[in-house]
Structures are given as C-alpha cells and as structure tokens.
C-alpha positions as CSV (number, residue, x, y, z in Angstrom):
1,M,4.0,24.8,3.6
2,S,6.8,22.2,3.7
3,A,6.0,18.5,4.4
4,T,8.1,18.6,7.6
5,S,6.1,21.4,9.2
6,I,2.7,19.8,9.0
7,D,0.8,19.1,12.1
8,L,-1.5,16.1,11.9
9,T,-4.3,18.1,13.6
10,E,-4.4,20.5,10.7
11,F,-5.9,17.9,8.4
12,T,-9.0,16.7,10.3
13,V,-11.1,18.2,7.6
14,F,-9.7,16.1,4.8
15,T,-11.6,12.9,5.5
16,A,-12.6,11.8,2.0
17,P,-10.1,10.1,-0.4
18,T,-9.7,11.4,-3.9
19,R,-12.3,9.1,-5.4
20,E,-14.8,8.1,-2.7
21,L,-13.9,4.5,-1.9
22,P,-16.8,2.1,-1.3
23,Q,-17.4,0.9,2.2
24,I,-15.0,-2.1,2.5
25,A,-16.4,-4.9,4.6
26,G,-13.9,-7.1,6.4
27,G,-13.2,-10.4,4.5
28,R,-14.4,-9.2,1.1
29,A,-12.2,-8.4,-1.9
30,I,-13.3,-5.4,-3.8
31,D,-12.3,-3.5,-6.9
32,L,-11.5,0.2,-6.2
33,P,-12.9,2.7,-8.7
34,L,-10.4,4.7,-10.7
35,G,-10.7,6.7,-13.8
36,S,-7.4,5.4,-15.2
37,D,-6.8,1.9,-16.7
38,L,-4.9,0.8,-13.7
39,R,-6.7,-2.1,-11.9
40,V,-6.8,-1.7,-8.1
41,A,-8.3,-4.2,-5.7
42,S,-8.0,-4.7,-1.9
43,K,-9.1,-7.2,0.8
44,Q,-8.8,-6.7,4.5
45,S,-9.5,-9.0,7.5
46,A,-11.2,-6.2,9.4
47,R,-13.7,-3.6,8.2
48,F,-11.9,-0.6,6.7
49,G,-11.1,1.8,9.6
50,A,-11.6,-0.7,12.4
51,G,-7.9,-1.6,12.8
52,G,-4.3,-0.4,12.5
53,D,-4.0,-1.3,8.8
54,F,-5.0,1.4,6.3
55,F,-4.2,2.7,2.8
56,E,-4.7,5.7,0.6
57,V,-5.0,5.7,-3.2
58,F,-4.8,8.9,-5.2
59,E,-5.2,9.3,-8.9
60,H,-3.4,12.3,-10.4
61,A,-4.4,14.2,-13.5
62,S,-1.1,13.4,-15.0
63,G,-2.1,9.7,-15.3
64,Q,0.0,8.6,-12.3
65,V,-1.5,6.8,-9.3
66,S,0.0,7.0,-5.8
67,T,-0.7,4.8,-2.9
68,V,0.5,4.1,0.6
69,V,-0.2,1.0,2.6
70,A,0.6,1.3,6.3
71,D,0.4,-0.6,9.6
72,V,0.2,1.1,13.0
73,C,1.9,-0.9,15.8
74,G,-0.7,-2.9,17.7
75,N,-4.3,-3.5,16.7
76,G,-7.9,-2.8,17.7
77,A,-9.4,0.5,18.6
78,A,-6.2,2.2,19.8
79,A,-4.3,1.5,16.6
80,A,-7.4,2.5,14.6
81,Q,-7.5,5.9,16.2
82,V,-3.9,6.6,15.2
83,A,-4.7,5.4,11.6
84,A,-7.7,7.7,11.4
85,R,-5.5,10.7,12.3
86,I,-2.9,9.7,9.7
87,R,-5.1,9.0,6.7
88,P,-6.1,12.7,6.1
89,F,-2.4,13.7,6.3
90,L,-1.5,11.1,3.7
91,H,-4.3,12.1,1.5
92,H,-3.1,15.7,1.5
93,S,0.5,14.7,0.8
94,L,-0.5,12.5,-2.1
95,A,-2.8,15.2,-3.5
96,R,0.2,17.6,-3.6
97,G,2.0,15.1,-5.9
98,E,4.9,14.4,-3.5
99,S,7.2,11.5,-4.3
100,P,7.0,8.3,-2.2
101,G,10.1,9.2,-0.2
102,R,8.9,12.7,0.6
103,V,5.4,11.4,1.6
104,L,7.0,9.1,4.1
105,A,9.5,11.7,5.3
106,G,6.7,14.2,6.0
107,L,4.6,11.7,7.8
108,N,7.6,10.7,9.9
109,E,8.2,14.2,11.0
110,A,4.5,14.7,11.9
111,L,4.4,11.5,14.0
112,V,7.6,12.3,15.8
113,A,6.3,15.8,16.7
114,E,3.1,14.2,18.0
115,G,5.2,11.9,20.3
116,L,3.6,8.7,19.0
117,A,6.7,6.5,19.2
118,D,4.7,3.8,21.1
119,R,2.4,3.6,18.1
120,F,5.1,3.7,15.4
121,V,4.0,3.0,11.8
122,T,5.5,0.9,9.1
123,A,4.6,1.8,5.5
124,V,5.3,1.3,1.8
125,A,4.6,4.1,-0.7
126,V,4.3,3.6,-4.4
127,R,3.7,5.9,-7.4
128,V,2.9,4.3,-10.8
129,D,2.8,6.0,-14.2
130,V,0.1,4.0,-15.9
131,G,1.2,5.1,-19.4
132,T,4.8,4.2,-19.1
133,G,4.8,1.5,-16.5
134,A,7.4,3.3,-14.4
135,A,7.0,2.7,-10.7
136,E,8.7,4.5,-7.7
137,I,8.8,2.8,-4.3
138,A,9.9,3.8,-0.8
139,C,9.6,1.8,2.4
140,A,9.6,2.6,6.1
141,G,10.3,-0.6,8.1
142,H,7.7,-2.4,5.9
143,L,8.1,-5.5,3.7
144,G,8.7,-4.2,0.2
145,P,6.0,-4.9,-2.4
146,F,6.0,-8.0,-4.5
147,V,5.9,-7.9,-8.3
148,R,3.7,-10.5,-10.0
149,R,4.8,-10.5,-13.6
150,A,2.3,-11.3,-16.4
151,S,4.2,-14.6,-16.8
152,G,3.4,-15.6,-13.2
153,R,6.9,-15.1,-12.0
154,V,7.1,-13.3,-8.6
155,Q,9.8,-11.2,-7.1
156,L,10.2,-9.2,-3.8
157,V,11.3,-5.6,-4.2
158,D,13.6,-5.5,-1.1
159,R,16.1,-2.8,-2.1
160,A,14.0,0.0,-0.6
161,T,14.6,0.2,3.2
162,G,14.0,2.8,5.9
163,V,13.3,3.3,9.6
164,P,9.6,2.9,10.7
165,L,7.7,6.2,11.0
166,G,7.5,8.1,14.2
167,L,10.7,7.0,15.8
168,V,13.6,9.3,14.7
169,S,13.4,12.8,13.3
170,G,15.2,13.7,10.1
171,E,15.0,10.3,8.4
172,L,15.2,10.2,4.6
173,Y,13.5,7.4,2.6
174,E,15.3,6.2,-0.5
175,E,13.3,5.7,-3.6
176,I,13.9,3.0,-6.1
177,G,12.4,2.5,-9.5
178,L,11.3,-0.4,-11.6
179,R,9.5,-0.9,-14.8
180,L,6.1,-2.7,-15.0
181,R,4.9,-4.3,-18.3
182,P,1.3,-4.9,-19.3
183,E,-0.6,-7.1,-16.8
184,D,2.3,-6.9,-14.3
185,A,1.0,-6.3,-10.8
186,L,2.4,-4.7,-7.6
187,V,1.2,-6.5,-4.5
188,L,1.4,-4.7,-1.2
189,V,0.7,-6.5,2.1
190,T,0.9,-5.9,5.8
191,D,2.5,-8.4,8.2
192,G,-0.9,-9.8,9.1
193,I,-0.5,-11.6,5.7
194,T,3.1,-12.7,6.0
195,D,3.5,-13.5,9.7
196,P,1.3,-16.6,9.6
197,L,3.4,-17.9,6.7
198,A,6.7,-17.6,8.5
199,T,8.9,-20.6,9.3
200,D,12.4,-21.1,10.7
201,G,13.7,-21.2,7.1
202,D,11.5,-18.3,5.9
203,P,11.2,-16.0,9.0
204,L,9.3,-13.2,7.2
205,G,7.1,-15.5,5.1
206,E,8.4,-14.0,1.9
207,A,9.0,-17.3,0.0
208,A,5.7,-18.7,1.1
209,L,3.8,-15.6,-0.1
210,A,5.7,-15.7,-3.4
211,R,4.6,-19.3,-3.9
212,L,0.9,-18.4,-3.2
213,L,1.1,-15.5,-5.7
214,E,2.6,-17.7,-8.4
215,R,-0.4,-20.0,-8.1
216,A,-2.9,-17.2,-7.9
217,P,-5.4,-16.2,-10.6
218,R,-4.1,-13.5,-13.0
219,L,-6.5,-10.7,-12.1
220,T,-6.5,-8.4,-9.0
221,L,-9.4,-9.9,-7.1
222,G,-8.0,-13.4,-7.5
223,M,-4.7,-12.3,-6.1
224,C,-6.4,-10.7,-3.1
225,E,-8.4,-13.9,-2.4
226,A,-5.4,-16.1,-2.7
227,L,-3.5,-14.2,-0.1
228,L,-6.3,-13.6,2.3
229,M,-8.6,-16.6,2.0
230,D,-12.2,-16.7,3.3
231,G,-12.7,-18.6,6.6
232,V,-9.2,-18.2,7.8
233,Q,-9.0,-16.8,11.3
234,M,-6.4,-14.0,11.4
235,R,-4.5,-13.2,14.7
236,D,-3.7,-9.6,13.5
237,D,-5.1,-7.0,11.1
238,A,-4.3,-8.1,7.5
239,T,-4.4,-6.1,4.3
240,V,-3.7,-6.9,0.6
241,L,-3.7,-4.1,-2.1
242,V,-3.0,-5.0,-5.7
243,L,-2.2,-2.6,-8.5
244,Q,-2.1,-4.1,-12.0
245,L,-1.4,-2.5,-15.4
246,P,-3.9,-3.2,-18.1
247,A,-3.3,-5.6,-20.9
248,V,-2.0,-4.4,-24.3
249,T,-4.9,-3.2,-26.4
250,A,-4.7,-4.4,-30.0
251,A,-4.7,-1.7,-32.6
252,P,-7.9,-1.7,-34.7
253,I,-7.6,-3.1,-38.2
254,A,-8.0,-0.6,-40.9
255,A,-11.0,-1.0,-43.2
C-alpha cells in the first residue's frame, strides 16, 4: 500500500513504539533505550501524550535510527487527541523504512483526507546512519534541527523547508543531507522552546537557543535540561529531543 493511500484510522492497533519507551513524566529529562550506540534523550513540559507535542523514534536493523518530532496546532486535550491518532501512523511509516520526506508526504495526505486543517501539524523528520554519521532531514513548517558539534559550535539546519502537514494535498518535502562526526548532536525542538526566547532582533528565538546550546553540557541529558529548565513555567507545550553520535572508541593495544 502506498503512503498516500493510508487512512489514519487503519492504524489504531499500532500503539506501541518500536522499543517500548518509558513513561515520560512532564518536566523530567530521560534517556531513551536503544540497542544502537546512538544516544537519545528527551524532555517535555507536559506528560508524554498529554499535549500536542509528540515524537516517534524507530531503530532499524540496518543500524539507522529514524525519528519525527511534531507539534499539533493548539494545545491541551484537543491537540493531544490529534497527536494520539497520528503517532501510530508515524510508527508504521518509520517501520517501513521510508525516507524523511516520504514519511512527511504520507502523513500530509492522510491529514488532508481527514479534513484536519484546523489542527495542522508542523514536523521535522530525521534519519541517522549511526555507523557513517550520515543524516537525512526533511521539515514541514517546523524549525529545522540544530547541530551541536563536539567542539561546542552550534548551527541551525534551515535549508529544509516545507508546508505544514494537513493543509494542501500533493506536497513534496525536500530532503537534505549532512554529516555528523563523533559526539556531534542533532537537537530537535518545538516552538514551545523557541517562542519564549524570541525578541525583535531574533523573532524565532534561533540565536538565543544556539547560545544556550553552546553553553550546555556535552551529553544529551544536559542539553535537554539546558533548553527546558526545571521550574520555568511554559505557556505552551515544549519538547526537546537530542540524538548524539557516540565518541570514538580507541582501538585496543595489541599484547
């Protein structure tokens, strides 16, 4: 079956992610268990499943890891209901090994068919080859991921653009590639993180977020905590997901 012919209601049975994620309490950063060496951690302002922010992580037998971070328009129970319907579809698309652009295009068609334009979705999709460091990225009306290099330098990946999901049928989502090196990290956030950082000179909060990341600890949990600090009252759902390549393993010295 093609991605564009999928009805969201067909996937109500697929409720569990590839590897069962621990229950994520709002306001607590947590490492997500994977069999690969990729380090993955997340922190959310609300309990997982209680708002319009959501994500899926899928580990492939090939050694690649795919993820989507998405944000349903609005917040609270209404947005959470839409997110709950979308997650199983995303899980199925990722399980089939579809590229980031195809995952977003398929979800777009399903949302358009459901007539959910008033609850459109922004999303960023990523696939990382843990062995080679090759990353593929596609975006749908969502702020592109940030790359935190092992040196501490931060850059925004803003070359991948696309229309939010659920608005216009037939949209294609361009994929761009980049190379990650050992201990480089991809940092995916929703606008609940960046909006409070916005100023007249930095309307999307990109520069402020980059400065926070540059000062953040090197490991995944530290980056999550730096961007979503404890005790800070959030006006909107906020999510951080960090994927970091492992450090280089030194070769054993021959006896």
